[in-house]
C-alpha positions as CSV (number, residue, x, y, z in Angstrom):
1,X,-250.5,-229.9,-33.8
2,X,-254.0,-232.0,-33.6
3,X,-253.9,-234.9,-31.2
4,X,-254.4,-238.3,-32.8
5,X,-256.7,-240.5,-30.7
6,X,-255.6,-244.1,-29.8
7,X,-257.9,-246.4,-28.2
8,X,-257.7,-246.2,-24.5
9,X,-256.4,-249.2,-22.8
10,X,-258.1,-251.1,-19.9
11,X,-257.6,-254.4,-18.0
12,X,-259.1,-257.6,-19.6
13,X,-262.1,-259.4,-18.4
14,X,-259.9,-262.1,-16.8
15,X,-257.6,-259.6,-15.3
16,X,-254.4,-260.9,-17.1
17,X,-253.9,-258.6,-20.0
18,X,-254.5,-255.3,-21.3
19,X,-257.1,-254.7,-24.0
20,X,-258.0,-251.8,-26.3
21,X,-261.6,-250.2,-26.3
22,X,-262.8,-252.5,-29.2
23,X,-261.5,-255.6,-27.0
24,X,-258.3,-256.1,-29.0
25,X,-255.5,-257.5,-27.0
26,X,-252.6,-255.0,-26.3
27,X,-249.3,-256.5,-26.2
28,X,-247.2,-254.0,-24.2
29,X,-243.7,-253.4,-25.9
30,X,-242.3,-250.5,-24.2
31,X,-239.1,-248.6,-24.5
32,X,-237.4,-246.9,-21.5
33,X,-237.0,-243.2,-22.1
34,X,-236.9,-241.7,-18.5
35,X,-235.1,-238.5,-19.6
36,X,-237.1,-238.0,-22.8
37,X,-239.0,-234.6,-21.7
38,X,-236.2,-233.2,-19.8
39,X,-233.1,-233.7,-22.0
40,X,-234.4,-233.9,-25.6
41,X,-235.6,-231.0,-27.9
42,X,-238.3,-231.3,-30.2
43,X,-236.5,-232.4,-33.3
44,X,-234.5,-234.9,-31.2
45,X,-237.7,-236.2,-29.6
46,X,-239.2,-236.7,-33.0
47,X,-236.1,-238.7,-34.2
48,X,-236.4,-240.8,-31.1
49,X,-240.2,-241.6,-31.3
50,X,-240.1,-242.3,-35.0
51,X,-237.4,-244.8,-34.6
52,X,-239.2,-246.6,-31.9
53,X,-242.4,-246.7,-33.8
54,X,-240.4,-248.3,-36.7
55,X,-239.1,-250.9,-34.3
56,X,-242.7,-251.8,-33.5
57,X,-242.6,-250.6,-29.8
58,X,-246.0,-249.3,-28.8
59,X,-245.3,-247.6,-25.4
60,X,-242.6,-245.3,-24.0
61,X,-241.9,-244.9,-20.3
62,X,-240.9,-241.4,-19.5
63,X,-240.8,-238.9,-16.4
64,X,-242.2,-235.6,-16.0
65,X,-240.0,-234.6,-12.8
66,X,-237.0,-236.4,-14.2
67,X,-234.2,-238.3,-12.3
68,X,-231.1,-236.4,-13.5
69,X,-231.5,-233.2,-11.8
70,X,-235.2,-232.8,-13.2
71,X,-236.1,-230.0,-10.6
72,X,-233.3,-227.7,-10.8
73,X,-232.1,-228.5,-14.3
74,X,-233.8,-227.2,-16.9
75,X,-235.0,-228.7,-20.2
76,X,-233.6,-228.3,-23.6
77,X,-235.2,-224.8,-24.0
78,X,-234.1,-223.6,-20.6
79,X,-237.3,-224.2,-18.7
80,X,-237.9,-225.6,-15.4
81,X,-241.2,-227.5,-14.4
82,X,-242.0,-226.0,-10.9
83,X,-242.2,-222.8,-9.2
84,X,-240.9,-222.0,-5.8
85,X,-243.3,-221.3,-3.0
86,X,-243.3,-218.6,-0.3
87,X,-240.7,-220.8,1.6
88,X,-238.4,-220.7,-1.4
89,X,-238.8,-224.4,-2.2
90,X,-239.8,-225.8,-5.4
91,X,-243.3,-226.9,-5.2
92,X,-245.5,-229.5,-7.3
93,X,-248.6,-227.7,-6.6
94,X,-247.2,-224.7,-8.5
95,X,-246.2,-225.7,-12.1
96,X,-244.4,-223.1,-14.2
97,X,-246.9,-222.1,-16.8
98,X,-245.5,-218.8,-17.5
99,X,-245.2,-217.6,-21.2
100,X,-246.6,-219.4,-24.2
101,X,-243.9,-222.0,-24.4
102,X,-242.8,-223.6,-21.1
103,X,-241.6,-227.0,-19.8
104,X,-245.1,-228.4,-19.9
105,X,-245.8,-227.4,-23.6
106,X,-243.0,-229.4,-24.2
107,X,-244.4,-232.4,-22.4
108,X,-247.5,-231.8,-24.5
109,X,-245.7,-231.8,-27.8
110,X,-244.0,-234.9,-27.1
111,X,-247.1,-236.8,-25.7
112,X,-249.1,-235.7,-28.7
113,X,-246.1,-236.6,-31.1
114,X,-246.0,-240.1,-29.7
115,X,-249.8,-240.4,-30.4
116,X,-249.0,-239.5,-34.0
117,X,-246.6,-242.5,-34.1
118,X,-249.0,-244.9,-32.6
119,X,-247.2,-244.7,-29.1
120,X,-248.6,-244.7,-25.7
121,X,-246.8,-242.9,-22.9
122,X,-246.4,-244.4,-19.7
123,X,-246.0,-241.3,-17.8
124,X,-244.4,-241.0,-14.3
125,X,-245.4,-238.0,-12.3
126,X,-241.9,-237.8,-10.8
127,X,-239.0,-239.9,-10.1
128,X,-239.0,-241.5,-6.7
129,X,-235.9,-239.2,-5.1
130,X,-238.3,-236.2,-5.2
131,X,-240.2,-237.9,-2.2
132,X,-237.4,-240.5,-1.0
133,X,-234.1,-239.0,-2.0
134,X,-232.0,-242.3,-0.9
135,X,-229.2,-242.3,-3.5
136,X,-230.7,-239.6,-5.7
137,X,-230.2,-236.2,-6.1
138,X,-233.8,-235.0,-5.0
139,X,-234.6,-232.7,-3.6
140,X,-237.6,-234.1,-1.6
141,X,-240.5,-231.7,-2.0
142,X,-243.5,-233.9,-2.0
143,X,-246.0,-234.5,1.0
144,X,-249.6,-236.0,0.5
145,X,-251.3,-232.7,0.1
146,X,-249.2,-231.3,-2.7
147,X,-248.9,-234.7,-4.3
148,X,-252.7,-234.9,-4.7
149,X,-252.8,-231.2,-6.1
150,X,-250.1,-232.2,-8.5
151,X,-251.8,-235.5,-9.4
152,X,-255.1,-233.7,-10.0
153,X,-253.6,-231.0,-12.1
154,X,-251.8,-233.5,-14.2
155,X,-255.0,-235.5,-14.7
156,X,-256.9,-232.4,-15.8
157,X,-254.0,-231.6,-18.3
158,X,-253.7,-235.1,-19.8
159,X,-256.7,-236.8,-19.0
160,X,-258.0,-236.0,-22.6
161,X,-255.1,-237.8,-24.0
162,X,-256.0,-241.3,-24.7
163,X,-252.5,-242.5,-25.4
164,X,-251.5,-241.7,-21.5
165,X,-251.4,-244.0,-18.6
166,X,-249.6,-243.3,-15.2
167,X,-246.8,-244.9,-13.3
168,X,-246.1,-243.8,-9.9
169,X,-243.3,-244.6,-7.8
170,X,-239.9,-244.0,-9.5
171,X,-237.2,-246.8,-8.5
172,X,-237.7,-246.1,-4.7
173,X,-238.9,-248.4,-1.7
174,X,-241.6,-247.0,0.4
175,X,-240.3,-247.0,3.9
176,X,-241.9,-244.1,5.9
177,X,-245.5,-243.0,6.1
178,X,-244.6,-239.9,3.9
179,X,-243.6,-242.2,1.1
180,X,-247.0,-244.2,1.1
181,X,-248.8,-240.8,1.6
182,X,-247.2,-239.1,-1.4
183,X,-247.9,-242.0,-3.6
184,X,-251.5,-242.5,-2.6
185,X,-252.0,-238.7,-2.7
186,X,-250.8,-238.6,-6.5
187,X,-253.2,-241.7,-7.1
188,X,-256.2,-239.6,-5.5
189,X,-255.4,-236.5,-7.5
190,X,-255.3,-238.4,-10.8
191,X,-258.5,-240.3,-10.0
192,X,-260.3,-237.2,-9.1
193,X,-259.6,-235.8,-12.7
194,X,-259.5,-238.8,-14.8
195,X,-261.7,-241.1,-13.1
196,X,-261.2,-244.6,-14.4
197,X,-260.3,-243.5,-18.0
198,X,-256.6,-244.1,-17.5
199,X,-254.8,-246.9,-16.1
200,X,-252.4,-246.3,-13.1
201,X,-249.4,-248.7,-12.0
202,X,-246.3,-248.2,-9.9
203,X,-242.5,-248.6,-10.8
204,X,-240.7,-250.0,-7.8
205,X,-237.1,-250.1,-6.9
206,X,-234.7,-252.9,-8.3
207,X,-235.4,-256.8,-7.7
208,X,-239.0,-255.9,-6.6
209,X,-242.5,-255.5,-7.9
210,X,-245.4,-253.0,-7.2
211,X,-247.2,-255.8,-5.5
212,X,-244.8,-255.7,-2.5
213,X,-246.1,-252.4,-1.5
214,X,-249.2,-251.5,-3.7
215,X,-251.1,-254.7,-4.7
216,X,-254.2,-254.1,-2.7
217,X,-254.5,-250.4,-3.3
218,X,-257.7,-250.0,-5.4
219,X,-256.1,-247.4,-7.7
220,X,-253.3,-249.9,-8.8
221,X,-254.5,-251.4,-12.2
222,X,-251.7,-253.8,-12.9
223,X,-248.2,-254.5,-11.4
224,X,-245.0,-253.5,-12.5
225,X,-241.6,-255.2,-11.9
226,X,-238.0,-254.1,-11.9
227,X,-236.1,-257.1,-12.1
228,X,-233.2,-254.8,-12.5
229,X,-229.4,-254.8,-13.4
230,X,-227.7,-256.7,-10.6
231,X,-227.2,-260.4,-11.8
232,X,-226.2,-261.8,-15.1
233,X,-228.4,-264.9,-14.6
234,X,-232.0,-263.6,-15.3
235,X,-234.5,-264.9,-13.0
236,X,-237.3,-262.4,-13.6
237,X,-239.7,-265.4,-13.9
238,X,-239.7,-265.8,-10.4
239,X,-241.0,-262.0,-9.7
240,X,-243.8,-262.7,-12.5
241,X,-245.1,-266.0,-11.2
242,X,-245.3,-264.5,-7.8
243,X,-247.4,-261.6,-9.0
244,X,-249.4,-264.0,-11.3
245,X,-250.4,-266.1,-8.1
246,X,-251.5,-263.0,-6.1
247,X,-255.0,-262.5,-5.0
248,X,-256.9,-260.3,-6.3
249,X,-255.4,-261.1,-9.6
250,X,-254.1,-258.3,-11.6
251,X,-252.1,-258.2,-14.7
252,X,-248.2,-258.0,-14.4
253,X,-245.3,-256.9,-16.4
254,X,-241.5,-256.5,-16.2
255,X,-241.0,-252.8,-16.6
256,X,-237.4,-252.8,-16.2
257,X,-235.3,-255.8,-17.0
258,X,-231.8,-255.7,-17.6
259,X,-230.9,-252.7,-20.0
260,X,-228.6,-253.5,-23.1
261,X,-225.1,-252.3,-22.6
262,X,-225.8,-251.7,-18.9
263,X,-222.9,-252.4,-16.6
264,X,-223.6,-255.6,-14.8
265,X,-224.4,-254.7,-11.1
266,X,-223.7,-251.1,-12.1
267,X,-219.9,-251.7,-12.3
268,X,-218.2,-251.5,-15.8
269,X,-215.6,-253.8,-14.6
270,X,-218.2,-256.7,-14.7
271,X,-218.9,-256.3,-18.2
272,X,-222.2,-255.2,-19.8
273,X,-225.4,-256.9,-20.4
274,X,-226.0,-257.6,-24.1
275,X,-228.5,-258.6,-26.7
276,X,-228.6,-262.1,-25.3
277,X,-229.6,-260.9,-21.8
278,X,-232.2,-258.5,-23.0
279,X,-233.9,-261.5,-25.1
280,X,-233.9,-263.9,-22.1
281,X,-235.5,-261.2,-19.9
282,X,-238.0,-260.5,-22.2
283,X,-239.2,-264.1,-23.2
284,X,-238.8,-265.2,-19.5
285,X,-241.1,-262.4,-18.5
286,X,-243.8,-263.0,-21.0
287,X,-244.0,-266.7,-21.0
288,X,-244.1,-266.7,-17.3
289,X,-247.4,-264.9,-17.2
290,X,-246.5,-261.2,-18.1
291,X,-248.9,-259.2,-20.4
292,X,-245.8,-257.8,-22.4
293,X,-242.2,-256.6,-21.7
294,X,-240.2,-253.4,-21.5
295,X,-236.9,-253.0,-23.2
296,X,-234.2,-250.6,-22.0
297,X,-230.8,-249.2,-23.4
298,X,-228.4,-247.7,-20.6
299,X,-227.5,-244.8,-23.1
300,X,-231.2,-244.1,-24.0
301,X,-232.9,-243.9,-20.8
302,X,-230.3,-241.3,-19.8
303,X,-230.3,-239.7,-23.2
304,X,-226.4,-239.6,-23.0
305,X,-224.4,-237.3,-25.2
306,X,-221.0,-237.8,-23.8
307,X,-220.2,-241.6,-23.4
308,X,-217.7,-243.0,-21.4
309,X,-217.2,-246.5,-19.5
310,X,-220.5,-246.3,-17.8
311,X,-222.6,-245.0,-20.5
312,X,-220.8,-246.4,-23.5
313,X,-222.4,-244.6,-26.5
314,X,-224.8,-241.6,-27.3
315,X,-228.3,-242.2,-27.4
316,X,-228.3,-241.9,-31.2
317,X,-225.8,-244.5,-31.5
318,X,-227.9,-246.6,-29.2
319,X,-231.1,-246.4,-31.1
320,X,-230.5,-249.5,-33.4
321,X,-228.6,-251.8,-31.0
322,X,-229.5,-255.4,-31.8
323,X,-231.7,-256.0,-28.7
324,X,-233.9,-253.3,-29.6
325,X,-234.4,-254.3,-33.0
326,X,-235.3,-258.1,-32.0
327,X,-238.0,-257.2,-29.6
328,X,-240.4,-257.0,-32.6
329,X,-240.1,-260.6,-32.9
330,X,-241.6,-261.4,-29.6
331,X,-244.5,-259.2,-30.1
332,X,-245.1,-260.6,-33.5
333,X,-245.0,-264.4,-32.0
334,X,-247.5,-263.4,-29.3
335,X,-249.7,-261.4,-31.5
336,X,-249.8,-264.1,-34.2
337,X,-252.0,-266.2,-31.8
338,X,-255.0,-265.8,-29.9
339,X,-253.7,-264.9,-26.4
340,X,-256.3,-263.7,-23.9
341,X,-256.6,-267.4,-22.7
342,X,-252.9,-267.9,-22.7
343,X,-251.4,-269.1,-19.4
344,X,-248.1,-270.0,-18.2
345,X,-247.6,-273.8,-18.2
346,X,-244.2,-275.2,-16.8
347,X,-245.8,-278.8,-17.0
348,X,-245.0,-278.7,-20.6
349,X,-241.2,-279.1,-19.8
350,X,-240.5,-282.7,-19.0
351,X,-237.1,-282.1,-17.6
352,X,-236.3,-278.7,-16.8
353,X,-232.7,-277.3,-16.1
354,X,-231.3,-274.9,-13.3
355,X,-229.8,-271.4,-13.5
356,X,-228.8,-269.9,-16.9
357,X,-230.4,-272.9,-18.6
358,X,-233.9,-272.5,-16.9
359,X,-236.7,-273.0,-19.4
360,X,-240.1,-271.5,-19.4
361,X,-243.3,-272.2,-21.1
362,X,-246.8,-270.9,-21.8
363,X,-249.7,-272.2,-23.9
364,X,-253.0,-271.0,-25.3
365,X,-255.9,-272.8,-26.6
366,X,-254.3,-274.7,-29.5
367,X,-250.6,-273.7,-29.3
368,X,-247.7,-273.9,-26.8
369,X,-244.2,-272.0,-26.7
370,X,-241.3,-273.7,-24.8
371,X,-238.1,-271.1,-24.5
372,X,-234.7,-272.7,-24.3
373,X,-232.4,-269.6,-23.4
374,X,-229.1,-271.3,-24.5
375,X,-230.3,-273.9,-27.1
376,X,-229.8,-277.0,-24.8
377,X,-231.7,-280.1,-25.8
378,X,-234.9,-281.0,-23.8
379,X,-237.9,-283.3,-23.5
380,X,-241.4,-281.8,-24.0
381,X,-244.6,-283.2,-22.3
382,X,-247.1,-283.6,-25.2
383,X,-250.8,-284.1,-24.6
384,X,-251.4,-280.7,-23.2
385,X,-253.2,-279.3,-26.2
386,X,-256.3,-280.8,-28.0
387,X,-256.2,-283.3,-30.6
388,X,-254.3,-286.4,-31.4
389,X,-251.2,-284.8,-33.4
390,X,-249.1,-281.6,-32.8
391,X,-247.0,-279.5,-35.4
392,X,-243.8,-278.5,-34.3
393,X,-241.4,-275.8,-35.4
394,X,-238.4,-273.7,-34.1
395,X,-239.0,-269.8,-33.7
396,X,-235.8,-267.9,-33.9
397,X,-235.9,-264.7,-31.4
398,X,-233.2,-263.1,-33.3
399,X,-234.9,-263.1,-36.6
400,X,-238.3,-263.9,-36.2
401,X,-238.0,-266.8,-38.6
402,X,-239.9,-270.2,-38.3
403,X,-238.2,-273.6,-39.2
404,X,-240.7,-276.4,-39.5
405,X,-239.8,-279.6,-37.7
406,X,-242.6,-281.9,-38.4
407,X,-245.7,-283.5,-36.6
408,X,-246.0,-285.7,-33.5
409,X,-248.3,-287.9,-31.9
410,X,-249.9,-285.5,-29.3
411,X,-249.0,-287.8,-26.2
412,X,-246.2,-288.9,-24.0
413,X,-242.8,-287.1,-24.3
414,X,-240.7,-286.0,-27.0
415,X,-237.2,-285.0,-27.3
416,X,-236.2,-281.7,-29.0
417,X,-232.7,-280.4,-30.1
418,X,-232.6,-276.9,-31.0
419,X,-230.8,-275.9,-34.3
420,X,-227.9,-274.3,-32.4
421,X,-226.6,-274.2,-28.9
422,X,-224.5,-271.9,-26.7
423,X,-224.6,-268.3,-25.2
424,X,-227.0,-266.1,-27.3
425,X,-228.4,-269.3,-29.2
426,X,-231.7,-268.9,-27.6
427,X,-234.8,-270.9,-29.3
428,X,-238.7,-271.1,-28.9
429,X,-240.2,-274.4,-29.6
430,X,-243.8,-273.8,-31.0
431,X,-246.2,-276.5,-30.9
432,X,-249.7,-276.1,-32.7
433,X,-252.6,-278.6,-32.6
434,X,-253.2,-279.8,-36.0
435,X,-257.0,-280.8,-35.6
């Protein structure tokens, strides 16, 4: 199968966003598919990728050495990714390439198939339990030397694919020196092979950002946050703002907000995050300064086939959950406006709320967006946009529809009451300069 070439991605000149080779802004709308290479066969992978492209996702996040027994457990075709060394240990510097159709040709197929659908692959070389087991299965197999060799090999194999970017880390804190050495070794090996042609970031543990450990590393092109699955009330705007304010300036994205149908704080008895939680995390993250957002479903990252109370449906049943279908509307809203000069601006909100009703706001050269997560009436501070008057409308995050309100003098404060209020009744006030 011939590989379709997508434009390579790079960091924008102002260091806040990603852009394509021709300078077109790239709004990151990713889906979480950690077990994609490990658990799906080619027909299933095609079904998944086709669905995600149809819902206007443009990135999938997947792991080469996967979390769920990704070293000792074979893929859908009975192949494992690594060979054992002379000591009998699985060795990242010994990828298993025996035969014409092995674990890595399956990864090749999926990466190339993703490109054919216009999808980039945010590729994790390994899940974090392979260098810091913590609560995972492991085994711990990495050190700096074999990490560098593995990174260089991955870069040689996938460096020519323009739809690949790299995500180190894998849901683990870095505590002892070996953890840092492993990730820096991976980055060094990748850079040896791909130079600056592919972006590299780092996926941290829950309720954290890559900036905590890695912000000043020269290989880190942008920060990634995992705001996580612990609290019902979303506060990922705090992580985004902290990253946004760091020096040197680097773009940031919430790469793992709360997944749809994920048990709150990992306990089924707490109930499950739903489409409203997903939307709030997405709009909070983007309006607070993120260059995009990542969606996730609890049964899709795991590619669940036997549901229960923890993973409550199969991955196929989860493909068209409402939160997933609604993410396209955020992408459309952002892409409908020139946004390389877009900045977070909380001064647009005259009287903010706390907790679950906290509002976030952002503006570009001639527009502003104010997000009310529960449709609570509020007052906006005008005069932030050019001109004497502004046009106002409501944007519905559930449907992507606009509802015109009218024009207002571009000064002072104005009161706005969203069309509906209550849980799941979130709205965006769109202000546009009229002259």
